[in-house]
PDB file of N, CA, C and O in Angstrom:
ATOM      1  N   MET A   1     -13.357 -59.509  48.388  1.00  0.00           N
ATOM      2  CA  MET A   1     -13.828 -60.543  48.776  1.00  0.00           C
ATOM      3  C   MET A   1     -14.887 -60.978  48.015  1.00  0.00           C
ATOM      4  O   MET A   1     -15.821 -60.237  47.710  1.00  0.00           O
ATOM      5  N   LEU A   2     -14.785 -62.382  47.619  1.00  0.00           N
ATOM      6  CA  LEU A   2     -16.177 -62.966  46.655  1.00  0.00           C
ATOM      7  C   LEU A   2     -17.090 -63.007  47.748  1.00  0.00           C
ATOM      8  O   LEU A   2     -16.796 -63.408  48.874  1.00  0.00           O
ATOM      9  N   ASP A   3     -18.042 -62.644  47.443  1.00  0.00           N
ATOM     10  CA  ASP A   3     -19.656 -63.285  47.728  1.00  0.00           C
ATOM     11  C   ASP A   3     -20.031 -64.420  47.379  1.00  0.00           C
ATOM     12  O   ASP A   3     -20.311 -64.613  46.196  1.00  0.00           O
ATOM     13  N   PRO A   4     -20.132 -65.493  48.368  1.00  0.00           N
ATOM     14  CA  PRO A   4     -20.325 -67.083  48.170  1.00  0.00           C
ATOM     15  C   PRO A   4     -22.157 -67.139  47.539  1.00  0.00           C
ATOM     16  O   PRO A   4     -22.587 -68.037  46.816  1.00  0.00           O
ATOM     17  N   GLY A   5     -22.721 -66.323  47.886  1.00  0.00           N
ATOM     18  CA  GLY A   5     -24.032 -66.043  47.307  1.00  0.00           C
ATOM     19  C   GLY A   5     -24.200 -65.538  45.921  1.00  0.00           C
ATOM     20  O   GLY A   5     -25.367 -65.613  45.536  1.00  0.00           O
ATOM     21  N   LYS A   6     -23.510 -65.132  45.218  1.00  0.00           N
ATOM     22  CA  LYS A   6     -23.425 -64.897  43.706  1.00  0.00           C
ATOM     23  C   LYS A   6     -22.822 -65.714  42.846  1.00  0.00           C
ATOM     24  O   LYS A   6     -21.898 -66.353  43.349  1.00  0.00           O
ATOM     25  N   ASN A   7     -23.082 -65.956  41.453  1.00  0.00           N
ATOM     26  CA  ASN A   7     -22.679 -66.542  40.510  1.00  0.00           C
ATOM     27  C   ASN A   7     -21.233 -65.600  39.809  1.00  0.00           C
ATOM     28  O   ASN A   7     -21.096 -64.380  39.719  1.00  0.00           O
ATOM     29  N   TYR A   8     -20.356 -66.644  39.419  1.00  0.00           N
ATOM     30  CA  TYR A   8     -18.964 -65.864  38.664  1.00  0.00           C
ATOM     31  C   TYR A   8     -18.851 -66.576  37.526  1.00  0.00           C
ATOM     32  O   TYR A   8     -19.285 -67.696  37.256  1.00  0.00           O
ATOM     33  N   MET A   9     -18.080 -65.636  36.739  1.00  0.00           N
ATOM     34  CA  MET A   9     -17.606 -66.434  35.680  1.00  0.00           C
ATOM     35  C   MET A   9     -16.150 -65.771  35.361  1.00  0.00           C
ATOM     36  O   MET A   9     -15.684 -64.978  36.179  1.00  0.00           O
ATOM     37  N   THR A  10     -15.580 -66.029  34.416  1.00  0.00           N
ATOM     38  CA  THR A  10     -14.039 -65.515  33.921  1.00  0.00           C
ATOM     39  C   THR A  10     -14.752 -64.242  33.457  1.00  0.00           C
ATOM     40  O   THR A  10     -15.930 -63.927  33.283  1.00  0.00           O
ATOM     41  N   ARG A  11     -13.282 -63.493  33.297  1.00  0.00           N
ATOM     42  CA  ARG A  11     -13.586 -62.431  32.462  1.00  0.00           C
ATOM     43  C   ARG A  11     -13.767 -62.250  31.090  1.00  0.00           C
ATOM     44  O   ARG A  11     -14.235 -61.205  30.639  1.00  0.00           O
ATOM     45  N   ASP A  12     -13.363 -63.384  30.254  1.00  0.00           N
ATOM     46  CA  ASP A  12     -13.689 -63.748  29.005  1.00  0.00           C
ATOM     47  C   ASP A  12     -15.435 -64.356  28.878  1.00  0.00           C
ATOM     48  O   ASP A  12     -16.013 -64.491  27.800  1.00  0.00           O
ATOM     49  N   GLY A  13     -15.936 -64.605  29.987  1.00  0.00           N
ATOM     50  CA  GLY A  13     -17.530 -65.136  29.631  1.00  0.00           C
ATOM     51  C   GLY A  13     -17.409 -66.452  30.123  1.00  0.00           C
ATOM     52  O   GLY A  13     -18.570 -66.851  30.212  1.00  0.00           O
ATOM     53  N   PHE A  14     -16.582 -67.420  30.521  1.00  0.00           N
ATOM     54  CA  PHE A  14     -16.672 -68.684  30.921  1.00  0.00           C
ATOM     55  C   PHE A  14     -17.495 -69.174  32.184  1.00  0.00           C
ATOM     56  O   PHE A  14     -16.789 -69.193  33.191  1.00  0.00           O
ATOM     57  N   PRO A  15     -18.464 -69.472  32.338  1.00  0.00           N
ATOM     58  CA  PRO A  15     -18.852 -69.949  33.632  1.00  0.00           C
ATOM     59  C   PRO A  15     -18.220 -70.575  34.678  1.00  0.00           C
ATOM     60  O   PRO A  15     -17.662 -71.644  34.432  1.00  0.00           O
ATOM     61  N   VAL A  16     -18.187 -70.061  35.979  1.00  0.00           N
ATOM     62  CA  VAL A  16     -17.225 -70.873  36.932  1.00  0.00           C
ATOM     63  C   VAL A  16     -17.879 -71.368  37.999  1.00  0.00           C
ATOM     64  O   VAL A  16     -18.762 -70.623  38.424  1.00  0.00           O
ATOM     65  N   ARG A  17     -17.723 -72.429  38.592  1.00  0.00           N
ATOM     66  CA  ARG A  17     -18.499 -72.959  39.608  1.00  0.00           C
ATOM     67  C   ARG A  17     -17.624 -73.308  40.902  1.00  0.00           C
ATOM     68  O   ARG A  17     -16.951 -74.325  41.068  1.00  0.00           O
ATOM     69  N   ILE A  18     -17.788 -72.220  41.789  1.00  0.00           N
ATOM     70  CA  ILE A  18     -16.682 -72.290  42.799  1.00  0.00           C
ATOM     71  C   ILE A  18     -16.919 -73.185  43.887  1.00  0.00           C
ATOM     72  O   ILE A  18     -17.984 -73.163  44.504  1.00  0.00           O
ATOM     73  N   VAL A  19     -15.666 -74.240  44.250  1.00  0.00           N
ATOM     74  CA  VAL A  19     -16.046 -75.415  44.867  1.00  0.00           C
ATOM     75  C   VAL A  19     -15.481 -75.096  46.326  1.00  0.00           C
ATOM     76  O   VAL A  19     -16.019 -75.708  47.248  1.00  0.00           O
ATOM     77  N   ALA A  20     -14.534 -74.274  46.610  1.00  0.00           N
ATOM     78  CA  ALA A  20     -13.905 -74.031  48.010  1.00  0.00           C
ATOM     79  C   ALA A  20     -13.289 -72.474  47.886  1.00  0.00           C
ATOM     80  O   ALA A  20     -12.739 -71.961  46.911  1.00  0.00           O
ATOM     81  N   THR A  21     -13.531 -71.971  49.036  1.00  0.00           N
ATOM     82  CA  THR A  21     -12.885 -70.720  49.372  1.00  0.00           C
ATOM     83  C   THR A  21     -12.242 -70.854  50.327  1.00  0.00           C
ATOM     84  O   THR A  21     -12.274 -69.763  50.896  1.00  0.00           O
ATOM     85  N   ASP A  22     -11.518 -71.688  51.012  1.00  0.00           N
ATOM     86  CA  ASP A  22     -10.824 -71.812  52.093  1.00  0.00           C
ATOM     87  C   ASP A  22      -9.462 -72.519  51.826  1.00  0.00           C
ATOM     88  O   ASP A  22      -8.804 -72.779  52.833  1.00  0.00           O
ATOM     89  N   ALA A  23      -9.004 -72.826  50.758  1.00  0.00           N
ATOM     90  CA  ALA A  23      -7.739 -73.515  50.383  1.00  0.00           C
ATOM     91  C   ALA A  23      -6.788 -72.733  51.043  1.00  0.00           C
ATOM     92  O   ALA A  23      -6.960 -71.538  51.282  1.00  0.00           O
ATOM     93  N   LYS A  24      -5.468 -73.571  51.443  1.00  0.00           N
ATOM     94  CA  LYS A  24      -4.513 -72.926  52.144  1.00  0.00           C
ATOM     95  C   LYS A  24      -3.595 -72.158  50.891  1.00  0.00           C
ATOM     96  O   LYS A  24      -3.432 -72.701  49.798  1.00  0.00           O
ATOM     97  N   GLY A  25      -3.021 -70.797  51.241  1.00  0.00           N
ATOM     98  CA  GLY A  25      -1.868 -70.381  50.137  1.00  0.00           C
ATOM     99  C   GLY A  25      -2.335 -68.920  49.914  1.00  0.00           C
ATOM    100  O   GLY A  25      -3.083 -68.244  50.621  1.00  0.00           O
ATOM    101  N   ARG A  26      -1.724 -68.607  48.787  1.00  0.00           N
ATOM    102  CA  ARG A  26      -1.771 -67.460  48.123  1.00  0.00           C
ATOM    103  C   ARG A  26      -3.328 -67.549  47.188  1.00  0.00           C
ATOM    104  O   ARG A  26      -4.087 -66.581  47.134  1.00  0.00           O
ATOM    105  N   PHE A  27      -3.554 -68.582  46.647  1.00  0.00           N
ATOM    106  CA  PHE A  27      -5.089 -68.852  45.881  1.00  0.00           C
ATOM    107  C   PHE A  27      -5.963 -69.391  46.748  1.00  0.00           C
ATOM    108  O   PHE A  27      -6.008 -70.581  46.436  1.00  0.00           O
ATOM    109  N   PRO A  28      -6.724 -69.194  47.707  1.00  0.00           N
ATOM    110  CA  PRO A  28      -7.799 -69.758  48.288  1.00  0.00           C
ATOM    111  C   PRO A  28      -9.254 -70.190  47.811  1.00  0.00           C
ATOM    112  O   PRO A  28     -10.085 -70.856  48.428  1.00  0.00           O
ATOM    113  N   VAL A  29      -9.326 -69.659  46.612  1.00  0.00           N
ATOM    114  CA  VAL A  29     -10.383 -69.935  45.714  1.00  0.00           C
ATOM    115  C   VAL A  29     -10.133 -70.777  44.782  1.00  0.00           C
ATOM    116  O   VAL A  29      -9.201 -70.530  44.016  1.00  0.00           O
ATOM    117  N   VAL A  30     -11.067 -72.223  44.593  1.00  0.00           N
ATOM    118  CA  VAL A  30     -10.949 -72.981  43.897  1.00  0.00           C
ATOM    119  C   VAL A  30     -12.203 -73.081  43.168  1.00  0.00           C
ATOM    120  O   VAL A  30     -13.338 -73.052  43.644  1.00  0.00           O
ATOM    121  N   GLY A  31     -11.809 -73.217  41.797  1.00  0.00           N
ATOM    122  CA  GLY A  31     -13.622 -73.352  40.958  1.00  0.00           C
ATOM    123  C   GLY A  31     -13.145 -74.212  39.879  1.00  0.00           C
ATOM    124  O   GLY A  31     -11.954 -74.454  39.686  1.00  0.00           O
ATOM    125  N   LEU A  32     -14.062 -74.641  39.219  1.00  0.00           N
ATOM    126  CA  LEU A  32     -14.308 -75.190  37.711  1.00  0.00           C
ATOM    127  C   LEU A  32     -14.589 -74.255  36.564  1.00  0.00           C
ATOM    128  O   LEU A  32     -15.575 -73.525  36.666  1.00  0.00           O
ATOM    129  N   VAL A  33     -13.974 -74.203  35.676  1.00  0.00           N
ATOM    130  CA  VAL A  33     -14.138 -73.274  34.784  1.00  0.00           C
ATOM    131  C   VAL A  33     -14.875 -74.216  33.528  1.00  0.00           C
ATOM    132  O   VAL A  33     -14.250 -75.179  33.084  1.00  0.00           O
ATOM    133  N   ASP A  34     -16.155 -73.894  33.023  1.00  0.00           N
ATOM    134  CA  ASP A  34     -16.840 -74.841  32.070  1.00  0.00           C
ATOM    135  C   ASP A  34     -16.492 -74.194  30.900  1.00  0.00           C
ATOM    136  O   ASP A  34     -16.685 -72.985  30.770  1.00  0.00           O
ATOM    137  N   MET A  35     -15.978 -74.902  30.005  1.00  0.00           N
ATOM    138  CA  MET A  35     -15.279 -74.645  28.621  1.00  0.00           C
ATOM    139  C   MET A  35     -15.840 -75.594  27.442  1.00  0.00           C
ATOM    140  O   MET A  35     -15.220 -76.104  26.508  1.00  0.00           O
ATOM    141  N   ASP A  36     -17.230 -75.674  27.783  1.00  0.00           N
ATOM    142  CA  ASP A  36     -18.097 -76.232  26.705  1.00  0.00           C
ATOM    143  C   ASP A  36     -17.862 -77.960  26.894  1.00  0.00           C
ATOM    144  O   ASP A  36     -18.670 -78.698  27.458  1.00  0.00           O
ATOM    145  N   ASP A  37     -16.669 -78.359  26.331  1.00  0.00           N
ATOM    146  CA  ASP A  37     -16.494 -79.797  26.096  1.00  0.00           C
ATOM    147  C   ASP A  37     -15.899 -80.487  27.578  1.00  0.00           C
ATOM    148  O   ASP A  37     -15.936 -81.689  27.843  1.00  0.00           O
ATOM    149  N   ALA A  38     -15.328 -79.366  28.489  1.00  0.00           N
ATOM    150  CA  ALA A  38     -14.932 -79.957  29.655  1.00  0.00           C
ATOM    151  C   ALA A  38     -14.868 -78.940  30.710  1.00  0.00           C
ATOM    152  O   ALA A  38     -14.926 -77.767  30.340  1.00  0.00           O
ATOM    153  N   GLU A  39     -14.744 -79.226  32.137  1.00  0.00           N
ATOM    154  CA  GLU A  39     -14.450 -78.342  33.269  1.00  0.00           C
ATOM    155  C   GLU A  39     -13.055 -78.525  33.469  1.00  0.00           C
ATOM    156  O   GLU A  39     -12.502 -79.624  33.508  1.00  0.00           O
ATOM    157  N   TYR A  40     -12.362 -77.144  33.628  1.00  0.00           N
ATOM    158  CA  TYR A  40     -10.950 -77.201  34.235  1.00  0.00           C
ATOM    159  C   TYR A  40     -10.721 -76.232  35.420  1.00  0.00           C
ATOM    160  O   TYR A  40     -11.162 -75.089  35.537  1.00  0.00           O
ATOM    161  N   THR A  41      -9.972 -76.898  36.235  1.00  0.00           N
ATOM    162  CA  THR A  41      -9.638 -76.544  37.448  1.00  0.00           C
ATOM    163  C   THR A  41      -8.676 -75.183  37.496  1.00  0.00           C
ATOM    164  O   THR A  41      -7.683 -74.957  36.804  1.00  0.00           O
ATOM    165  N   ARG A  42      -9.246 -74.391  38.470  1.00  0.00           N
ATOM    166  CA  ARG A  42      -8.684 -72.985  38.430  1.00  0.00           C
ATOM    167  C   ARG A  42      -8.446 -72.805  39.826  1.00  0.00           C
ATOM    168  O   ARG A  42      -9.044 -73.482  40.662  1.00  0.00           O
ATOM    169  N   GLN A  43      -7.475 -71.791  40.174  1.00  0.00           N
ATOM    170  CA  GLN A  43      -7.438 -71.006  41.717  1.00  0.00           C
ATOM    171  C   GLN A  43      -7.342 -69.751  41.550  1.00  0.00           C
ATOM    172  O   GLN A  43      -6.554 -69.349  40.694  1.00  0.00           O
ATOM    173  N   TRP A  44      -8.157 -68.758  42.362  1.00  0.00           N
ATOM    174  CA  TRP A  44      -7.832 -67.460  42.856  1.00  0.00           C
ATOM    175  C   TRP A  44      -7.416 -67.152  43.905  1.00  0.00           C
ATOM    176  O   TRP A  44      -7.195 -67.913  44.847  1.00  0.00           O
ATOM    177  N   THR A  45      -7.211 -65.643  43.856  1.00  0.00           N
ATOM    178  CA  THR A  45      -6.998 -65.034  45.242  1.00  0.00           C
ATOM    179  C   THR A  45      -8.194 -64.693  45.901  1.00  0.00           C
ATOM    180  O   THR A  45      -9.088 -64.568  45.065  1.00  0.00           O
ATOM    181  N   SER A  46      -8.730 -64.414  47.471  1.00  0.00           N
ATOM    182  CA  SER A  46      -9.798 -64.154  47.703  1.00  0.00           C
ATOM    183  C   SER A  46     -10.619 -62.873  46.992  1.00  0.00           C
ATOM    184  O   SER A  46     -11.826 -62.839  47.231  1.00  0.00           O
ATOM    185  N   GLU A  47     -10.103 -61.891  46.199  1.00  0.00           N
ATOM    186  CA  GLU A  47     -10.492 -61.050  45.373  1.00  0.00           C
ATOM    187  C   GLU A  47     -10.989 -61.381  43.928  1.00  0.00           C
ATOM    188  O   GLU A  47     -11.524 -60.578  43.164  1.00  0.00           O
ATOM    189  N   GLY A  48     -10.703 -62.791  43.662  1.00  0.00           N
ATOM    190  CA  GLY A  48     -10.978 -63.306  42.175  1.00  0.00           C
ATOM    191  C   GLY A  48      -9.838 -63.275  41.081  1.00  0.00           C
ATOM    192  O   GLY A  48      -9.891 -63.694  39.925  1.00  0.00           O
ATOM    193  N   LYS A  49      -8.634 -62.575  41.853  1.00  0.00           N
ATOM    194  CA  LYS A  49      -7.746 -62.379  40.646  1.00  0.00           C
ATOM    195  C   LYS A  49      -6.864 -63.880  40.735  1.00  0.00           C
ATOM    196  O   LYS A  49      -6.652 -64.650  41.672  1.00  0.00           O
ATOM    197  N   SER A  50      -6.422 -63.889  39.123  1.00  0.00           N
ATOM    198  CA  SER A  50      -5.841 -65.206  38.796  1.00  0.00           C
ATOM    199  C   SER A  50      -4.206 -64.846  38.754  1.00  0.00           C
ATOM    200  O   SER A  50      -3.448 -65.733  38.363  1.00  0.00           O
ATOM    201  N   ASP A  51      -3.679 -63.601  39.139  1.00  0.00           N
ATOM    202  CA  ASP A  51      -2.475 -62.956  39.216  1.00  0.00           C
ATOM    203  C   ASP A  51      -2.456 -62.429  40.399  1.00  0.00           C
ATOM    204  O   ASP A  51      -3.429 -61.819  40.842  1.00  0.00           O
ATOM    205  N   LEU A  52      -1.086 -62.633  41.219  1.00  0.00           N
ATOM    206  CA  LEU A  52      -0.903 -61.875  42.677  1.00  0.00           C
ATOM    207  C   LEU A  52      -0.568 -60.459  42.262  1.00  0.00           C
ATOM    208  O   LEU A  52      -0.488 -59.634  43.172  1.00  0.00           O
ATOM    209  N   ARG A  53      -0.377 -60.093  41.123  1.00  0.00           N
ATOM    210  CA  ARG A  53       0.087 -58.747  40.888  1.00  0.00           C
ATOM    211  C   ARG A  53      -1.206 -57.666  40.790  1.00  0.00           C
ATOM    212  O   ARG A  53      -1.921 -57.723  39.790  1.00  0.00           O
ATOM    213  N   ASP A  54      -1.398 -56.999  41.507  1.00  0.00           N
ATOM    214  CA  ASP A  54      -2.724 -56.072  41.296  1.00  0.00           C
ATOM    215  C   ASP A  54      -2.664 -55.311  40.297  1.00  0.00           C
ATOM    216  O   ASP A  54      -3.785 -54.817  40.176  1.00  0.00           O
ATOM    217  N   TYR A  55      -1.835 -54.852  39.334  1.00  0.00           N
ATOM    218  CA  TYR A  55      -1.856 -54.186  38.223  1.00  0.00           C
ATOM    219  C   TYR A  55      -2.135 -55.178  37.075  1.00  0.00           C
ATOM    220  O   TYR A  55      -2.641 -54.587  36.121  1.00  0.00           O
ATOM    221  N   VAL A  56      -1.998 -56.240  36.906  1.00  0.00           N
ATOM    222  CA  VAL A  56      -2.229 -57.367  36.065  1.00  0.00           C
ATOM    223  C   VAL A  56      -3.861 -57.692  35.939  1.00  0.00           C
ATOM    224  O   VAL A  56      -4.565 -57.596  36.944  1.00  0.00           O
ATOM    225  N   ARG A  57      -4.293 -57.990  34.953  1.00  0.00           N
ATOM    226  CA  ARG A  57      -5.634 -58.223  34.578  1.00  0.00           C
ATOM    227  C   ARG A  57      -5.823 -59.136  33.425  1.00  0.00           C
ATOM    228  O   ARG A  57      -5.547 -58.807  32.272  1.00  0.00           O
ATOM    229  N   THR A  58      -6.364 -60.447  33.813  1.00  0.00           N
ATOM    230  CA  THR A  58      -6.342 -61.354  32.993  1.00  0.00           C
ATOM    231  C   THR A  58      -7.671 -61.842  32.715  1.00  0.00           C
ATOM    232  O   THR A  58      -8.641 -61.560  33.418  1.00  0.00           O
ATOM    233  N   ASN A  59      -7.719 -62.623  31.619  1.00  0.00           N
ATOM    234  CA  ASN A  59      -9.078 -63.422  30.854  1.00  0.00           C
ATOM    235  C   ASN A  59      -9.528 -64.134  32.178  1.00  0.00           C
ATOM    236  O   ASN A  59     -10.698 -63.880  32.463  1.00  0.00           O
ATOM    237  N   TYR A  60      -8.877 -64.964  33.056  1.00  0.00           N
ATOM    238  CA  TYR A  60      -9.218 -65.720  34.002  1.00  0.00           C
ATOM    239  C   TYR A  60      -9.549 -64.878  35.276  1.00  0.00           C
ATOM    240  O   TYR A  60     -10.021 -65.592  36.160  1.00  0.00           O
ATOM    241  N   ASP A  61      -9.457 -63.804  35.555  1.00  0.00           N
ATOM    242  CA  ASP A  61     -10.207 -63.512  36.553  1.00  0.00           C
ATOM    243  C   ASP A  61     -11.474 -63.366  36.994  1.00  0.00           C
ATOM    244  O   ASP A  61     -12.190 -62.828  36.150  1.00  0.00           O
ATOM    245  N   LEU A  62     -12.057 -63.666  38.080  1.00  0.00           N
ATOM    246  CA  LEU A  62     -13.503 -63.486  38.139  1.00  0.00           C
ATOM    247  C   LEU A  62     -14.039 -62.440  38.305  1.00  0.00           C
ATOM    248  O   LEU A  62     -13.536 -61.503  38.925  1.00  0.00           O
ATOM    249  N   VAL A  63     -15.230 -62.441  37.732  1.00  0.00           N
ATOM    250  CA  VAL A  63     -16.340 -61.342  37.388  1.00  0.00           C
ATOM    251  C   VAL A  63     -17.658 -61.941  38.063  1.00  0.00           C
ATOM    252  O   VAL A  63     -17.782 -63.154  38.229  1.00  0.00           O
ATOM    253  N   GLU A  64     -18.722 -60.934  38.477  1.00  0.00           N
ATOM    254  CA  GLU A  64     -19.908 -61.567  38.580  1.00  0.00           C
ATOM    255  C   GLU A  64     -20.852 -61.648  37.355  1.00  0.00           C
ATOM    256  O   GLU A  64     -21.136 -60.749  36.563  1.00  0.00           O
ATOM    257  N   ALA A  65     -21.251 -62.871  37.382  1.00  0.00           N
ATOM    258  CA  ALA A  65     -21.856 -63.406  36.173  1.00  0.00           C
ATOM    259  C   ALA A  65     -23.032 -62.977  35.947  1.00  0.00           C
ATOM    260  O   ALA A  65     -23.986 -63.043  36.722  1.00  0.00           O
ATOM    261  N   ARG A  66     -23.006 -62.422  34.646  1.00  0.00           N
ATOM    262  CA  ARG A  66     -24.240 -61.914  33.913  1.00  0.00           C
ATOM    263  C   ARG A  66     -25.422 -62.966  33.796  1.00  0.00           C
ATOM    264  O   ARG A  66     -25.307 -64.163  34.060  1.00  0.00           O
ATOM    265  N   LYS A  67     -26.241 -62.516  33.485  1.00  0.00           N
ATOM    266  CA  LYS A  67     -27.669 -63.047  33.632  1.00  0.00           C
ATOM    267  C   LYS A  67     -27.468 -64.542  32.422  1.00  0.00           C
ATOM    268  O   LYS A  67     -27.626 -65.747  32.622  1.00  0.00           O
ATOM    269  N   GLU A  68     -27.006 -63.665  31.002  1.00  0.00           N
ATOM    270  CA  GLU A  68     -26.570 -64.886  30.073  1.00  0.00           C
ATOM    271  C   GLU A  68     -25.208 -64.697  29.964  1.00  0.00           C
ATOM    272  O   GLU A  68     -24.718 -63.786  29.297  1.00  0.00           O
ATOM    273  N   ALA A  69     -24.469 -65.643  30.684  1.00  0.00           N
ATOM    274  CA  ALA A  69     -22.904 -65.611  30.135  1.00  0.00           C
ATOM    275  C   ALA A  69     -22.809 -66.450  29.026  1.00  0.00           C
ATOM    276  O   ALA A  69     -23.323 -67.566  28.951  1.00  0.00           O
ATOM    277  N   SER A  70     -22.171 -65.920  28.200  1.00  0.00           N
ATOM    278  CA  SER A  70     -21.528 -66.516  27.058  1.00  0.00           C
ATOM    279  C   SER A  70     -20.226 -66.161  26.297  1.00  0.00           C
ATOM    280  O   SER A  70     -20.182 -65.141  25.609  1.00  0.00           O
ATOM    281  N   HIS A  71     -18.974 -67.145  26.437  1.00  0.00           N
ATOM    282  CA  HIS A  71     -17.951 -66.775  26.132  1.00  0.00           C
ATOM    283  C   HIS A  71     -17.351 -66.164  24.703  1.00  0.00           C
ATOM    284  O   HIS A  71     -17.781 -66.512  23.603  1.00  0.00           O
ATOM    285  N   ALA A  72     -16.356 -65.259  24.893  1.00  0.00           N
ATOM    286  CA  ALA A  72     -16.000 -64.471  23.762  1.00  0.00           C
ATOM    287  C   ALA A  72     -14.902 -65.418  22.768  1.00  0.00           C
ATOM    288  O   ALA A  72     -14.451 -64.946  21.724  1.00  0.00           O
TER     289      ALA A  72
END
């Protein structure tokens, strides 16, 4: 479960602004991914996964933000 008090980013380093954690469906977490020139909407599971399959790890999964996030 994501901690609303923490900052997150995608696994590949793009900052994410969480805007909701209670959306209906299998992806209740809604956020905006800051990709320099624009923000893109994306949804995740309660655990921050962008794919429902537990064994799949993607660059869009959420991880806790480092102090200085920089995308790869």
